[in-house]
C-alpha positions as CSV (number, residue, x, y, z in Angstrom):
1,M,4.9,-54.8,-10.6
2,E,7.3,-56.0,-7.8
3,P,6.0,-56.7,-4.4
4,T,7.2,-54.3,-1.7
5,A,10.0,-55.5,0.5
6,T,8.6,-55.8,3.9
7,P,10.3,-57.9,6.6
8,P,8.5,-61.2,7.4
9,H,6.4,-61.2,10.5
10,G,8.9,-63.5,12.2
11,D,11.7,-61.0,11.9
12,V,9.7,-58.3,13.7
13,A,8.7,-60.7,16.4
14,A,12.3,-61.9,16.8
15,R,13.5,-58.2,17.2
16,R,10.8,-57.6,19.8
17,E,11.9,-60.7,21.8
18,A,15.5,-59.6,21.5
19,R,14.6,-56.3,23.1
20,L,13.0,-58.2,26.0
21,A,16.2,-60.3,26.4
22,T,18.2,-57.4,27.8
23,P,18.7,-57.6,31.6
24,R,17.0,-54.2,32.1
25,M,13.9,-55.1,30.1
26,R,13.7,-58.6,31.6
27,R,13.8,-57.1,35.1
28,E,11.1,-54.6,34.2
29,F,8.9,-57.4,32.9
30,N,9.6,-59.7,35.9
31,T,8.8,-56.8,38.3
32,L,5.4,-56.2,36.7
33,A,4.6,-59.9,36.6
34,A,5.4,-60.2,40.3
35,M,3.2,-57.2,41.1
36,L,0.3,-58.7,39.0
37,R,0.6,-62.0,40.8
38,I,0.4,-60.3,44.2
39,Y,-2.6,-58.2,43.1
40,C,-4.3,-61.2,41.5
41,Q,-3.9,-63.3,44.6
42,G,-5.3,-60.6,46.8
43,H,-8.2,-59.6,44.6
44,H,-9.2,-62.5,42.4
45,G,-8.6,-65.4,44.8
46,A,-11.2,-67.8,43.5
47,A,-10.5,-67.3,39.8
48,A,-8.9,-69.9,37.6
49,R,-5.2,-69.4,37.2
50,D,-2.8,-69.8,34.3
51,G,0.8,-71.1,34.5
52,Q,2.0,-67.8,35.9
53,G,-0.6,-67.8,38.7
54,L,-2.8,-65.1,37.0
55,C,-6.5,-65.0,36.3
56,A,-7.6,-64.3,32.7
57,D,-7.9,-60.5,33.3
58,C,-4.5,-60.2,34.9
59,G,-2.9,-62.5,32.3
60,G,-4.3,-60.3,29.6
61,L,-2.9,-57.2,31.2
62,L,0.5,-58.9,31.5
63,A,0.4,-59.9,27.8
64,Y,-0.5,-56.3,26.9
65,A,2.4,-55.0,29.1
66,R,4.8,-57.4,27.4
67,K,3.8,-56.2,24.0
68,R,4.1,-52.5,25.0
69,L,7.5,-53.2,26.7
70,A,8.8,-54.9,23.6
71,N,7.7,-52.0,21.4
72,C,9.1,-49.3,23.7
73,P,11.0,-46.7,21.5
74,F,13.5,-46.2,24.3
75,G,14.5,-49.9,24.5
76,P,16.8,-50.7,27.5
77,D,17.2,-47.0,28.2
78,K,13.5,-46.6,29.1
79,P,12.6,-44.8,32.3
80,T,9.9,-46.1,34.5
81,C,6.5,-45.4,33.0
82,A,5.7,-42.8,35.6
83,N,8.8,-40.8,34.4
84,C,8.2,-41.3,30.7
85,Q,7.1,-38.6,28.3
86,I,5.5,-41.2,25.9
87,H,2.4,-42.9,27.3
88,C,2.1,-46.1,25.3
89,Y,-0.6,-47.7,27.5
90,G,-4.2,-46.9,26.8
91,P,-6.0,-44.9,29.5
92,R,-7.8,-48.0,30.8
93,Q,-4.7,-50.1,31.0
94,R,-2.7,-47.3,32.6
95,E,-5.3,-46.8,35.3
96,I,-5.5,-50.6,36.0
97,T,-1.7,-50.8,36.2
98,R,-1.7,-47.9,38.7
99,V,-4.1,-49.7,40.9
100,V,-2.1,-52.9,40.7
101,M,1.1,-51.1,41.6
102,R,-0.5,-49.1,44.4
103,Y,-1.7,-52.4,46.0
104,A,1.3,-54.6,45.2
105,G,4.2,-52.0,45.6
106,P,4.4,-52.1,49.4
107,R,3.9,-55.9,49.4
108,M,6.8,-56.3,47.0
109,L,9.2,-55.4,49.8
110,W,8.3,-58.6,51.6
111,R,7.7,-60.9,48.7
112,H,10.3,-59.8,46.2
113,P,12.7,-57.5,48.0
114,L,15.5,-57.5,45.3
115,L,13.0,-56.6,42.5
116,A,11.4,-54.0,44.7
117,F,14.8,-52.3,45.6
118,A,15.9,-52.5,42.0
119,H,12.6,-50.9,40.9
120,L,12.8,-48.1,43.5
121,L,16.5,-47.3,43.6
122,V,17.8,-48.1,40.1
123,D,14.9,-47.8,37.8
124,G,12.9,-45.1,39.7
125,R,15.9,-42.7,39.6
126,R,16.5,-43.1,35.9
127,P,15.8,-39.8,34.2
128,A,13.6,-39.8,31.1
129,P,15.6,-39.5,27.9
130,P,14.3,-37.1,25.3
131,S,11.5,-38.7,23.2
132,P,12.8,-40.2,19.9
133,R,10.8,-37.7,17.9
134,D,12.3,-34.8,19.8
135,A,15.8,-36.1,19.4
136,Q,15.2,-36.6,15.7
137,A,13.8,-33.1,15.3
138,A,16.7,-31.6,17.2
139,A,19.3,-33.4,15.1
140,P,21.1,-31.2,12.6
141,A,19.7,-31.3,9.0
142,E,22.9,-33.0,7.7
143,A,22.5,-35.9,10.1
144,R,18.9,-36.4,8.9
145,G,20.1,-36.5,5.3
146,Q,18.5,-33.1,4.4
147,D,20.0,-30.2,2.6
148,P,20.9,-27.7,5.3
149,G,20.2,-24.8,3.0
150,P,22.4,-21.9,1.9
151,P,25.2,-20.9,4.2
152,G,24.6,-17.6,5.7
């Protein structure tokens, strides 16, 4: 019996990293990282920090967000999470991220004005594209490789 042809783990990881290399995704990640640093400094002042200036909890949330961003089915065309039809964050992480953004958002205008304006004016106005599943379901049968059935 032949082993199934699955891509090596390195190929999947390389594709994920390539998605994050686009300017749009890089800006999205940098914006969240900046917001987390602001929140962490304001709420976890005495905690030990990593190389990005985050405590263990905030560093874990940033790693979680990076993984979710890399796996986003919309890729560089993704809307802001608030405008998205697919909620890829778990309920706990989504609520924590809301709290972080509520605290850090107004402070971003002073600490990172370019990221803040890009997030508000460019990314915040981006309409949500149809979910990949809806787009696939709406595609004609021929495009999906299915028999369209008898003409009639």
